[in-house]
C-alpha positions in Angstrom: 32.0 177.1 186.0 30.5 177.5 189.6 29.4 174.7 191.6 26.1 175.4 191.4 25.9 175.5 187.3 27.8 172.2 187.3 25.0 170.9 189.9 22.3 172.1 187.8 23.5 170.7 184.5 24.4 167.3 185.7 22.1 164.6 184.9 24.2 161.6 186.2 22.3 159.7 189.4 19.2 162.2 189.2 16.7 159.5 189.6 16.9 158.9 193.2 16.3 162.3 194.3 13.6 162.9 192.0 12.0 159.8 193.1 12.6 160.5 196.8 10.9 164.1 196.4 7.9 162.6 194.3 7.1 160.1 196.9 7.1 162.6 199.4 4.7 164.9 197.6 2.5 161.7 196.2 2.2 160.8 200.3 1.0 164.0 200.8 -1.5 164.2 198.2 -3.0 160.6 199.2 -3.1 161.7 202.9 -5.0 164.8 201.9 -7.6 162.8 199.6 -8.2 160.3 202.5 -8.8 163.5 204.7 -11.3 164.9 202.1 -13.1 161.9 201.9 -13.6 161.3 205.2 -14.7 165.0 205.7 -17.1 164.6 203.1 -18.5 161.4 204.0 -19.1 163.0 207.6 -20.5 166.1 206.3 -23.0 163.7 203.9 -24.0 161.7 207.3 -24.7 165.0 209.4 -26.6 166.5 206.5 -28.9 163.4 206.1 -29.3 163.6 210.1 -30.2 167.1 209.9 -32.9 166.4 207.2 -34.3 163.9 208.8 -34.6 165.4 212.2 -36.3 168.5 210.2 -38.6 166.0 208.8 -39.5 164.2 212.1 -39.9 167.5 213.8 -42.3 168.9 210.9 -44.4 166.0 211.2 -44.8 166.1 215.1 -48.0 167.4 216.5 -46.1 168.4 219.9 -46.1 172.1 220.6 -44.3 172.0 223.8 -40.5 173.1 223.3 -38.8 171.1 225.7 -40.3 168.0 224.3 -39.4 169.1 220.8 -35.8 169.4 221.7 -36.0 165.8 223.3 -37.4 164.5 220.1 -34.7 166.4 218.1 -32.1 165.1 220.3 -33.1 161.5 219.6 -31.6 160.4 216.6 -28.0 162.2 216.9 -26.4 159.9 219.1 -26.2 157.2 216.9 -25.0 159.5 214.2 -22.4 160.8 216.4 -21.2 157.4 217.6 -21.0 156.0 214.0 -19.0 158.8 212.8 -15.9 158.3 215.3 
């Protein structure tokens, strides 16, 4: 009987390596969930800011492109600062 087949069939003391491997996988899954949650939250805030800027520009009676750009940039520093 080869050592690898004995190792594969041996069930004594198998809980520690199984627990260690599942702990590593669980930590990775939790980390991915936290990253996804943060990215999703940032995306929602950016979408809300974009929608608000669109509405602000649509309601503006200004025709000068330079002034419209300044108006569009006004809400963004607060959004970007809150996301860090």
